[in-house]
C-alpha positions in Angstrom: 12.4 12.1 34.5 14.3 10.9 37.4 14.4 11.9 41.1 17.4 14.1 41.1 18.4 12.7 44.8 18.2 8.8 44.1 18.6 9.0 40.2 15.4 6.5 39.7 12.8 7.3 37.5 9.5 9.0 38.6 6.5 7.5 37.2 3.6 9.4 35.7 0.4 7.8 36.4 -2.7 7.1 34.1 -5.9 5.2 34.6 -5.4 4.0 30.9 -2.5 4.3 28.5 -3.2 3.9 24.9 -0.5 2.7 22.6 -0.6 4.5 19.2 -2.2 7.7 17.7 -3.4 6.1 14.6 -6.7 5.5 13.7 -7.5 2.8 16.5 -5.9 4.9 19.2 -7.5 8.2 18.3 -11.0 6.3 17.9 -10.4 4.4 21.4 -9.3 7.8 23.1 -12.7 9.5 21.6 -14.8 6.5 23.1 -13.0 6.5 26.4 -13.7 10.1 26.8 -17.1 10.0 25.9 -17.8 6.9 28.0 -15.6 6.8 30.8 -15.2 10.7 31.6 -13.7 10.4 34.9 -10.5 8.2 33.6 -7.4 10.0 33.2 -5.7 8.7 29.9 -2.6 9.4 27.6 -1.7 8.2 24.0 2.0 7.5 23.4 2.9 7.8 19.8 6.3 6.7 18.5 6.2 9.0 15.3 6.4 13.0 15.2 3.0 12.9 14.4 -0.6 11.3 14.5 -1.8 9.1 11.6 0.0 5.7 12.1 -0.1 4.2 8.5 -1.1 7.5 6.8 1.8 9.2 8.3 4.3 6.5 7.6 3.7 5.8 3.9 4.4 8.6 1.6 4.8 6.7 -1.5 3.1 8.2 -4.9 -0.7 8.0 -4.8 -0.9 6.7 -1.1 -4.6 5.9 -0.5 -7.1 3.9 1.2 -8.1 0.6 0.0 -11.1 0.3 2.2 -13.8 3.1 1.7 -14.0 5.8 4.2 -17.6 5.5 5.1 -16.4 2.3 6.9 -13.0 2.8 7.5 -14.3 6.6 8.9 -15.5 6.7 12.5 -19.1 6.4 13.2 -19.1 9.6 15.0 -17.5 11.6 12.2 -19.3 11.9 8.9 -17.2 11.3 5.9 -18.0 13.7 3.0 -15.1 12.9 0.5 -14.7 10.5 -2.2 -15.1 6.8 -1.0 -11.4 6.0 -1.8 -9.4 8.7 0.0 -5.7 9.7 -0.6 -3.6 9.6 2.7 -3.6 13.5 2.9 -7.4 13.6 3.0 -7.3 11.0 5.7 -5.0 12.9 7.8 -7.1 15.8 7.8 -10.0 13.9 9.0 -8.0 12.6 11.7 -6.8 16.0 12.6 -10.3 17.2 12.7 -11.3 14.6 15.1 -8.3 15.3 17.3 -9.4 19.1 17.4 -13.0 18.5 17.7 -12.6 16.4 20.7 -9.8 18.0 22.3 -7.6 15.0 22.2 -4.3 16.8 21.3 -3.5 17.3 25.0 -3.6 14.0 25.6 -1.0 12.9 22.8 2.8 12.6 23.6 4.9 12.2 20.4 8.1 10.5 19.8 7.5 8.3 22.8 8.6 4.7 22.4 7.9 1.8 24.7 10.9 -0.3 25.7 9.2 -2.5 28.1 6.1 -3.0 29.7 5.9 -5.2 33.0 2.6 -5.7 35.0 3.1 -5.6 38.5 0.9 -7.9 40.5 1.7 -6.3 43.8 0.8 -2.7 42.7 -2.0 -3.9 40.3 -0.8 -2.0 37.2 1.6 -1.6 34.4 5.1 0.0 34.5 6.1 1.1 31.3 9.9 2.3 30.3 9.7 4.7 27.7 12.2 6.4 25.4 11.8 9.9 24.0 13.4 9.7 20.6 13.8 13.5 20.3 16.0 13.9 23.4 17.1 10.3 24.5 15.4 10.7 27.9 14.2 7.7 29.6 10.7 7.9 31.0 8.7 5.9 33.2 4.5 5.7 33.1 2.2 3.5 35.3 -1.4 2.8 34.0 -4.2 0.7 35.5 -5.3 -0.6 32.0 -3.0 -0.8 28.9 -4.9 -0.4 25.4 -2.7 -1.6 22.6 -3.3 0.5 19.4 -0.2 0.1 17.5 -1.1 -1.9 14.4 -0.2 -5.1 13.2 3.1 -4.5 11.2 6.6 -3.1 11.9 6.7 0.3 10.7 10.4 0.8 10.8 10.9 -1.7 7.9 9.0 -3.7 5.0 9.4 -6.9 4.0 11.8 -7.7 1.2 12.7 -11.4 0.0 16.3 -12.5 0.0 16.6 -12.5 -3.6 19.8 -14.1 -5.3 22.2 -11.6 -6.7 20.4 -8.6 -5.1 23.9 -6.9 -4.3 24.7 -7.0 -8.2 22.2 -4.5 -8.9 23.5 -0.9 -9.9 20.4 0.9 -9.5 18.2 2.2 -6.9 16.0 -0.2 -4.7 13.3 1.4 -2.5 10.4 -0.2 -0.5 7.4 1.7 -0.3 7.1 1.9 3.4 10.2 3.7 3.7 9.9 6.0 0.5 13.0 8.5 -0.1 12.3 11.9 -0.4 14.8 12.5 -3.2 13.6 9.8 -5.4 13.7 11.1 -9.3 11.8 8.8 -11.3 11.0 11.3 -14.2 11.7 9.6 -17.4 13.1 6.4 -15.9 12.4 2.7 -16.3 10.8 1.5 -13.1 10.3 -2.0 -12.1 7.8 -2.4 -9.5 7.8 -6.1 -7.8 4.5 -7.2 -6.2 0.9 -7.0 -7.2 -1.1 -5.9 -4.1 -2.9 -2.9 -3.1 0.5 -0.9 -2.8 1.6 -2.0 -6.3 -1.8 -1.2 -7.7 -1.7 2.4 -6.4 2.1 3.3 -7.0 1.8 2.1 -10.7 -0.9 4.5 -11.9 0.5 7.4 -9.8 4.0 7.1 -11.3 3.0 5.8 -14.9 2.7 9.4 -16.7 6.2 10.5 -15.3 8.2 7.4 -16.2 9.5 6.3 -19.5 8.2 2.9 -18.8 6.8 1.1 -15.7 6.5 -2.7 -15.1 4.5 -4.7 -12.6 6.2 -8.0 -12.1 4.2 -10.5 -10.0 5.0 -13.9 -9.1 1.3 -14.6 -9.1 -2.0 -12.6 -9.7 -4.1 -10.7 -7.3 -7.9 -10.0 -7.7 -8.7 -6.2 -8.5 -12.1 -4.6 -8.3 -12.3 -1.6 -10.5 -15.1 0.7 -9.5 -15.6 4.6 -9.9 -14.5 6.8 -7.0 -18.0 7.9 -6.1 -21.5 6.6 -5.2 -24.5 7.7 -6.8 -26.5 7.2 -3.6 -24.2 9.4 -1.7 -24.4 11.9 -4.4 -28.1 12.1 -4.6 -28.6 12.2 -0.9 -26.4 15.3 -0.8 -28.2 16.7 -3.6 -31.3 16.5 -1.6 -29.4 18.1 1.4 -29.6 15.1 3.7 -27.5 16.0 6.7 -24.1 14.4 6.5 -24.4 12.2 9.6 -27.4 10.7 7.9 -25.7 10.2 4.7 -22.6 8.7 6.4 -24.8 6.0 8.4 -26.8 5.2 5.2 -23.6 4.7 3.3 -22.2 2.6 6.0 -25.1 0.3 6.0 -25.1 0.1 2.2 -21.5 -0.7 1.9 -21.6 -3.3 4.7 -24.6 -4.9 3.3 -23.0 -5.2 -0.3 -19.6 -6.4 1.2 -21.4 -8.9 3.3 -23.1 -10.4 0.2 -19.9 -10.6 -1.9 -18.2 -12.3 1.0 -21.1 -15.0 1.2 -20.7 -15.4 -2.7 -17.1 -15.8 -2.5 -17.3 -18.6 -0.3 -20.4 -20.3 -1.5 -20.2 -19.6 -5.3 -16.6 -18.4 -6.1 -16.7 -18.7 -9.7 -19.6 -16.5 -9.9 -17.4 -13.6 -8.1 -14.4 -14.6 -10.1 -16.4 -14.3 -13.4 -17.6 -10.6 -12.2 -14.1 -9.5 -11.2 -12.5 -11.1 -14.6 -15.3 -9.3 -16.8 -15.0 -6.1 -15.0 -10.9 -6.3 -15.7 -11.7 -7.3 -19.4 -14.0 -4.1 -19.9 -10.8 -1.9 -19.3 -8.1 -4.2 -21.1 -10.2 -5.7 -24.2 -10.7 -9.3 -25.4 -7.0 -9.7 -26.6 -5.4 -9.3 -23.2 -4.3 -12.2 -21.5 -6.4 -12.0 -18.6 -6.1 -15.5 -17.1 -2.2 -15.4 -16.9 -2.2 -12.1 -15.4 -5.5 -11.4 -13.3 -6.5 -14.7 -12.5 -5.1 -16.0 -9.0 -5.3 -19.5 -7.9 -6.9 -18.8 -4.6 -10.7 -18.0 -3.7 -11.9 -14.4 -3.8 -11.2 -13.1 -0.3 -9.0 -15.4 1.3 -6.7 -12.6 0.4 -7.8 -9.0 0.0 -9.7 -7.9 -3.1 -7.9 -4.8 -3.9 -10.1 -1.8 -5.1 -8.8 0.0 -8.3 -10.6 3.4 -8.2 -11.9 4.2 -11.6 -9.8 1.7 -12.9 -6.8 3.7 -13.0 -4.3 0.6 -12.9 -6.0 -0.9 -15.7 -6.0 2.3 -17.8 -2.4 2.7 -17.5 -1.8 -0.9 -19.1 -4.2 0.0 -21.7 -2.3 3.0 -22.6 0.7 1.1 -23.0 2.5 3.0 -20.3 2.3 -0.1 -17.9 3.3 -3.6 -18.4 2.5 -6.5 -16.6 5.0 -9.7 -16.2 4.0 -12.8 -14.3 7.0 -14.9 -13.8 9.5 -15.7 -11.0 12.8 -14.0 -10.2 15.9 -16.0 -10.9 18.4 -13.5 -9.9 19.1 -9.7 -9.8 21.6 -8.6 -12.3 23.5 -5.4 -12.8 20.8 -4.0 -14.9 17.8 -5.5 -13.3 16.3 -8.8 -12.7 16.5 -12.1 -14.7 13.3 -14.3 -14.7 13.0 -18.0 -14.7 11.7 -17.9 -18.0 15.2 -16.3 -19.3 13.6 -12.9 -19.7 15.8 -9.9 -18.4 13.7 -6.9 -17.2 16.1 -3.7 -17.2 15.1 -0.7 -14.9 16.7 2.2 -13.5 14.4 2.0 -10.2 13.3 -1.1 -8.7 10.3 -0.8 -5.9 9.8 -3.7 -3.8 6.0 -3.6 -3.1 6.5 -7.0 -1.3 4.5 -6.4 1.8 4.6 -6.2 5.5 6.7 -7.9 8.5 4.0 -8.6 11.1 4.7 -7.7 14.7 3.4 -8.4 18.1 2.1 -5.6 20.7 4.4 -3.0 18.8 7.5 -5.0 19.4 7.7 -4.1 23.0 9.2 -6.3 25.8 6.4 -7.3 27.7 6.5 -9.2 31.2 4.5 -10.2 33.9 6.2 -9.6 37.4 9.6 -9.6 35.7 8.8 -12.9 33.6 8.6 -12.6 29.8 4.9 -12.8 28.6 4.9 -15.3 25.6 2.4 -13.6 23.7 2.1 -16.4 21.0 1.5 -19.0 23.8 -1.5 -17.1 25.2 -5.2 -17.7 23.8 -7.1 -15.0 22.7 -10.3 -13.9 24.7 -12.7 -12.9 21.8 -10.0 -11.5 19.9 -9.7 -8.6 22.4 -7.9 -9.7 25.4 -5.5 -12.6 26.0 -5.4 -15.5 28.7 -3.4 -14.8 31.9 -2.6 -11.2 30.8 -4.3 -8.7 33.1 -5.8 -5.5 32.1 -4.8 -5.5 28.7 -6.4 -5.2 25.1 -5.2 -5.2 21.9 -6.8 -4.1 18.6 -6.5 -6.2 15.7 -9.2 -5.0 13.0 -11.1 -6.8 10.4 -9.3 -8.3 7.4 -12.3 -8.3 5.1 -14.2 -5.2 6.4 -12.7 -1.9 7.2 -10.2 -2.2 10.2 -12.2 0.6 12.1 -15.2 -1.3 12.4 -13.7 -3.6 14.7 -11.6 -1.1 16.5 -14.9 0.8 17.3 -16.4 -2.5 18.8 -13.4 -3.0 20.8 -13.5 0.4 22.4 -17.1 -0.1 23.4 -16.2 -3.3 24.9 -13.2 -1.9 26.8 -15.1 1.1 28.1 -17.8 -1.2 29.4 -15.3 -3.4 31.1 -13.8 -0.3 32.8 -16.9 0.8 34.0 -18.1 -2.8 35.1 -14.8 -2.9 37.0 -15.6 0.4 39.0 -19.0 -0.7 39.9 -17.6 -4.1 41.3 -14.9 -2.1 43.0 -11.9 -4.1 41.3 -8.9 -3.0 39.8 -7.8 -6.1 38.0 -9.3 -8.2 35.2 -7.6 -11.2 33.9 -9.1 -13.6 31.0 -8.5 -16.9 32.6 -8.7 -20.5 31.1 -11.1 -22.8 33.0 -9.6 -26.3 34.1 -12.0 -27.9 32.0 -10.5 -26.1 28.9 -6.8 -26.7 29.6 -6.6 -29.3 27.0 -8.7 -27.4 24.4 -7.4 -27.4 20.9 -5.2 -24.3 20.0 -5.7 -23.1 16.5 -4.2 -20.2 14.6 -5.3 -16.8 15.3 -6.1 -16.0 11.9 -6.5 -20.0 10.1 -4.4 -20.1 6.9 -7.2 -21.6 4.8 -9.6 -18.7 5.6 -7.2 -15.7 5.1 -3.8 -16.3 3.9 -1.8 -13.2 2.6 2.1 -13.5 2.7 2.5 -11.2 5.9 0.0 -13.3 7.7 1.6 -16.7 6.8 5.3 -15.3 7.8 4.2 -14.0 11.0 1.8 -16.4 12.4 4.2 -17.7 14.9 4.1 -14.1 16.6 0.3 -14.4 17.0 -1.7 -15.6 20.0 -3.8 -18.8 19.4 -7.6 -19.3 19.6 -9.7 -21.8 20.9 -12.5 -23.9 19.3 -15.6 -22.1 21.1 -16.2 -18.8 22.6 -14.9 -16.9 24.6 -11.7 -18.4 23.2 -12.5 -18.3 19.6 -11.8 -15.3 17.2 -14.1 -15.0 14.3 -12.8 -11.8 12.7 -16.1 -11.4 11.2 -17.9 -8.1 11.7 -21.4 -9.9 10.7 -21.3 -12.2 13.8 -19.4 -9.6 16.0 -21.5 -6.4 15.5 -24.0 -8.3 17.7 -21.7 -10.6 20.0 -19.1 -8.2 21.3 -21.9 -5.5 22.5 -23.6 -8.4 24.3 -20.3 -10.1 25.9 -21.4 -10.9 29.6 -18.8 -9.0 31.6 -19.4 -11.6 34.6 -18.8 -14.8 32.7 -16.3 -17.0 34.7 -13.5 -16.6 32.0 -13.2 -12.8 33.3 -11.4 -13.2 36.8 -11.6 -10.0 38.8 -9.7 -9.0 42.1 
């Protein structure tokens, strides 16, 4: 709101301002309320509702590709199937909000236009637009906690294919799925082979005349039952839900750790297991090597879960085709491939990935001077060199996102309480003079993890150094012990 006399914006102040009411922001708010009960806080959310990814994506079959025992919160038991539909996840998040009285802290349809750190005032000043009214608002906060995710919600990534304007059918991107799309009895072409394509295709297959997955290169898929025998047994024994949840988290994390290690040390063994599982659904006569053997090592890109083998069952039934080739050009009726084949379709779905963004695409400044986020060096993958009183959540790429969001929440709450104990209001990660010339490496090294969105957007990301605290491992099995043990008095954290 503005002062009616001067016309200037009147700021509303909070100790902590959380950006985003998705799984990271809601979890951060819970931990903040539990561990820093005297802190005032607010969550600003661009959308009309909570949920982030799970509110944004409405395409057929939308579901998690991580199990909900680890993607869910440690403090809220998950009681459904391991792989959950978006609606089930939103119900879970809604319960967390109600059970912890968080709804009163969330402001919807609030988009941050700019955020400036004021060294004089020792706080952040945020200019915010209300999309429902067009009103400009101003907020100030002592600590800014970015939980806005890692990709641009307003638009997905679509390559600039030759001839795309020639196509006379309808083109849709899963990230902005139209409510009026009628695919009953239609020929559908899905371009892409990641988790989104593997979700959409079996969900649509029964209603389409034919649906085809066109992939430039294959993806590793892991078919598994959407249930767990141990969880079912524990529930039959009437073990409390919280115990079941914790046991399953530990079991799944241990199994994941073993698979990650095997993928690095014995990749051929993992590849053989994945391809054998696919062959069990598709049969010996299917060309597994062409369509389901990628050129990369397992877990340098995510392994997409196929619950109950639904994608493979669709292929086996004949309702789903798989074509591995490259697009030469779009035509009026579909796409022409490099091989010369033309695939005709009434609808083309471009399941081609995300556009990475940095800090929610807000304009960030320090005393009015632009902050070059990509030029900063990450402090343990949580804060950034030279940027005071700000943390950002970037979750795990091989383990569930939430596992890292929870660890970051613990660090932020510890830091806020430590600052109160010291009687200070500012904390700035600062590179020592001796480290000024240290090697700057990509935040996510491409030889370790290299999906398309990460390669395309790597210039937006901060750098990392060769050693702690400037290195970012993105490895839960290291950080689960390291982050809770961070020495908040180490010299790289400068207080005032």
